[in-house]
C-alpha positions as CSV (number, residue, x, y, z in Angstrom):
1,M,-14.9,-18.8,-15.4
2,A,-12.1,-16.5,-16.4
3,K,-10.6,-15.5,-19.8
4,L,-6.9,-16.4,-19.9
5,L,-4.2,-15.6,-22.3
6,I,-1.3,-18.1,-22.4
7,C,1.8,-16.8,-24.0
8,D,4.8,-19.1,-24.5
9,D,7.0,-20.0,-27.5
10,E,6.7,-23.7,-26.7
11,P,3.6,-25.2,-28.4
12,G,3.7,-28.3,-26.2
13,L,3.7,-26.3,-22.9
14,R,0.9,-24.0,-24.2
15,A,-1.1,-27.1,-25.0
16,V,-0.7,-28.6,-21.6
17,L,-1.6,-25.4,-19.8
18,K,-4.6,-24.9,-22.0
19,R,-5.8,-28.4,-21.3
20,Y,-5.7,-27.8,-17.6
21,A,-7.2,-24.4,-17.8
22,L,-10.1,-25.6,-19.9
23,F,-10.7,-28.4,-17.5
24,E,-11.0,-25.8,-14.7
25,G,-13.7,-24.1,-16.8
26,H,-11.6,-21.2,-18.1
27,E,-11.7,-19.7,-21.6
28,V,-8.2,-19.7,-23.2
29,A,-6.4,-17.8,-26.0
30,E,-2.9,-18.5,-27.1
31,A,0.1,-16.4,-28.2
32,A,3.5,-17.7,-29.4
33,D,5.5,-14.5,-28.5
34,G,5.2,-11.1,-26.9
35,R,4.1,-9.3,-30.1
36,E,1.3,-11.7,-30.6
37,A,0.2,-11.3,-27.0
38,L,0.3,-7.6,-27.2
39,A,-1.8,-7.6,-30.4
40,L,-4.4,-9.8,-28.6
41,C,-4.5,-7.5,-25.6
42,R,-5.2,-4.6,-27.9
43,A,-8.1,-6.4,-29.5
44,Q,-9.8,-7.9,-26.5
45,E,-9.8,-8.0,-22.7
46,F,-8.4,-10.8,-20.5
47,D,-8.9,-11.6,-16.8
48,M,-5.3,-12.9,-16.5
49,I,-2.2,-13.5,-18.6
50,L,0.4,-16.4,-18.2
51,M,3.5,-14.9,-19.8
52,D,6.8,-16.6,-20.6
53,V,10.0,-14.5,-20.1
54,M,12.3,-15.7,-22.8
55,M,10.7,-15.5,-26.2
56,P,11.6,-14.4,-29.7
57,E,10.3,-11.2,-31.3
58,L,9.3,-9.6,-28.0
59,D,10.3,-11.0,-24.6
60,G,7.9,-11.3,-21.7
61,F,9.2,-8.3,-19.7
62,S,8.9,-6.0,-22.8
63,A,5.4,-7.4,-23.5
64,V,4.2,-6.8,-20.0
65,K,5.5,-3.2,-20.1
66,E,3.5,-2.5,-23.2
67,I,0.4,-4.3,-22.0
68,R,0.5,-2.2,-18.8
69,K,-0.2,0.8,-21.0
70,L,-3.5,-0.8,-22.0
71,A,-4.7,-2.5,-18.9
72,D,-3.9,-3.7,-15.3
73,T,-4.5,-7.4,-16.2
74,P,-3.0,-9.7,-13.6
75,V,0.1,-11.5,-14.9
76,L,1.8,-14.7,-13.9
77,M,5.3,-15.0,-15.3
78,L,6.7,-18.4,-16.5
79,T,10.5,-18.4,-16.4
80,A,13.4,-20.8,-16.6
81,R,15.4,-18.5,-14.3
82,G,14.8,-17.7,-10.7
83,E,17.3,-14.9,-10.3
84,E,16.2,-12.1,-7.9
85,Y,17.1,-9.4,-10.6
86,D,14.4,-10.9,-12.9
87,K,11.9,-10.9,-10.1
88,V,12.6,-7.3,-9.1
89,L,12.3,-6.2,-12.7
90,G,9.0,-8.1,-13.2
91,F,7.4,-7.0,-10.0
92,G,8.4,-3.5,-10.8
93,L,6.4,-3.8,-14.0
94,G,3.4,-5.0,-12.0
95,V,3.7,-8.8,-12.4
96,D,1.6,-10.6,-9.8
97,D,3.7,-13.7,-9.3
98,Y,6.4,-16.0,-10.7
99,V,6.7,-19.7,-11.4
100,V,10.1,-21.1,-12.2
101,K,10.3,-24.0,-14.8
102,P,10.0,-26.9,-14.5
103,F,6.6,-26.6,-12.8
104,S,3.5,-28.8,-12.4
105,S,0.3,-27.8,-14.1
106,K,-1.5,-28.2,-10.8
107,E,0.8,-25.6,-9.2
108,I,0.0,-23.2,-12.1
109,M,-3.7,-23.6,-11.7
110,L,-3.5,-23.1,-7.9
111,R,-1.6,-19.8,-8.5
112,V,-4.0,-18.8,-11.2
113,D,-7.0,-19.3,-8.9
114,A,-5.3,-17.4,-6.1
115,I,-4.4,-14.4,-8.3
116,L,-8.0,-14.3,-9.8
117,R,-9.5,-14.3,-6.3
118,R,-7.1,-11.6,-5.2
119,A,-7.9,-9.5,-8.2
120,K,-11.6,-9.8,-7.6
121,K,-11.2,-8.9,-4.0
122,S,-9.1,-5.8,-4.9
123,A,-11.8,-4.6,-7.3
124,Q,-14.3,-4.4,-4.5
125,P,-13.4,-1.6,-2.1
126,A,-15.2,-1.3,1.2
127,E,-18.3,0.8,0.8
128,G,-18.0,4.3,2.1
129,E,-14.4,3.7,3.4
130,R,-11.9,6.6,3.3
131,L,-8.7,5.8,5.0
132,V,-5.5,7.8,5.1
133,F,-2.5,7.1,7.2
134,E,-0.1,10.0,7.9
135,K,3.1,10.1,10.0
136,E,5.8,12.7,9.7
137,G,6.4,13.2,6.0
138,F,4.8,9.9,5.0
139,K,1.2,9.5,3.7
140,A,-0.7,6.5,2.5
141,D,-4.1,7.1,0.9
142,F,-5.9,3.7,0.8
143,T,-8.9,4.9,-1.2
144,A,-6.9,6.7,-3.9
145,R,-4.3,4.0,-3.7
146,M,-1.5,6.6,-3.5
147,V,1.6,7.0,-1.4
148,F,3.5,10.2,-0.7
149,V,7.0,10.6,0.7
150,D,7.8,14.2,1.8
151,G,5.1,15.5,-0.6
152,E,6.3,13.5,-3.6
153,Q,4.2,10.7,-4.9
154,A,6.0,7.4,-4.7
155,A,5.7,4.8,-7.5
156,L,5.1,1.2,-6.2
157,P,4.3,-2.0,-7.9
158,P,0.6,-3.0,-7.5
159,R,1.2,-5.8,-5.0
160,A,3.5,-3.5,-2.9
161,Y,0.5,-1.2,-2.3
162,D,-1.5,-4.2,-1.0
163,L,1.5,-5.2,1.2
164,L,1.9,-1.7,2.6
165,F,-1.8,-1.2,3.3
166,F,-2.1,-4.6,5.0
167,L,0.8,-3.8,7.3
168,I,-0.7,-0.4,8.1
169,R,-4.1,-2.0,8.9
170,N,-2.2,-4.2,11.4
171,K,0.2,-1.6,12.6
172,N,2.0,-2.3,15.9
173,I,1.2,-6.0,15.5
174,A,3.8,-8.7,14.7
175,V,2.5,-10.3,11.5
176,P,3.9,-13.7,10.5
177,R,5.1,-14.2,7.0
178,E,2.5,-17.0,6.4
179,R,-0.3,-14.6,7.3
180,I,1.0,-11.9,5.0
181,L,1.2,-14.4,2.1
182,T,-2.3,-15.7,2.8
183,E,-3.9,-12.2,3.1
184,V,-1.9,-10.3,0.4
185,W,-1.1,-13.0,-2.1
186,G,-4.1,-15.2,-1.5
187,Y,-2.6,-18.6,-0.8
188,D,-1.4,-20.4,2.3
189,Y,2.3,-20.3,2.0
190,Y,2.2,-22.0,-1.3
191,G,5.3,-21.7,-3.5
192,D,8.3,-19.4,-3.2
193,D,8.0,-17.0,-0.2
194,R,11.0,-15.0,-1.6
195,T,8.2,-13.2,-3.5
196,L,7.5,-11.5,-0.2
197,D,11.1,-10.6,0.4
198,T,11.4,-9.0,-3.1
199,H,8.3,-6.9,-2.7
200,M,9.5,-5.8,0.8
201,K,12.7,-4.5,-0.8
202,L,10.8,-2.6,-3.4
203,L,8.4,-1.2,-0.8
204,R,11.2,-0.1,1.5
205,R,13.1,1.5,-1.4
206,A,10.0,3.5,-2.4
207,M,9.4,4.6,1.2
208,G,12.8,6.2,1.5
209,P,13.7,7.4,5.0
210,Y,10.3,6.1,6.3
211,A,11.2,2.5,5.5
212,R,12.2,2.5,9.2
213,Y,8.5,2.1,10.1
214,I,8.7,-1.5,8.9
215,T,10.6,-3.7,11.3
216,T,11.8,-7.1,10.3
217,L,11.1,-9.8,13.0
218,R,13.7,-12.5,12.3
219,G,12.2,-15.9,12.2
220,L,8.6,-14.5,12.3
221,G,7.7,-11.8,9.9
222,Y,7.2,-8.0,10.0
223,R,5.7,-5.2,12.0
224,F,4.6,-1.7,10.9
225,D,5.4,0.7,13.7
226,G,2.7,3.4,13.6
């Protein structure tokens, strides 16, 4: 059972999502706008947040930005728009995934379960493991969860770290898109795989000149050349 915060300015939508979440055994709190969600996050801890983008008082992006100053709680954004700009902005703030309205409650619960499993897995590092990858001026410290480009620390969205580390662990191997989604996002090619494309753009941008280590295999996936 997880403690969820559902933030949306549509009472009907909140009620539907809450009903499904309760049926799955989760505990649920509600917020009608970003300010209310922020106040709840300051008062208590949540395992996951379902956050609408367009809301009065404080929009979803601004709310997530403020919440990130308090905790790294996983966030699933609910949006009526599917523009890439919105996704880049959200992922840059540390959003875990997006669902574009209209959506089914079943889809939401599948994504919630996947994100919760992934968060639990990420919180359990391998015992005694200390792994650092270095090549030319690029360095990725798995244990410290830090990346350096020519001596300067690079800022990556949380999921981009997981994507990079997964590719490095499988360096010199052609990895299909489906496997990346399964291993990094935690579901079997369920939903919009453009999430992977957006994170890859953010990752390559952060890697600067060393983005050349990642080769796109058209029609298949990617390979990290190490």
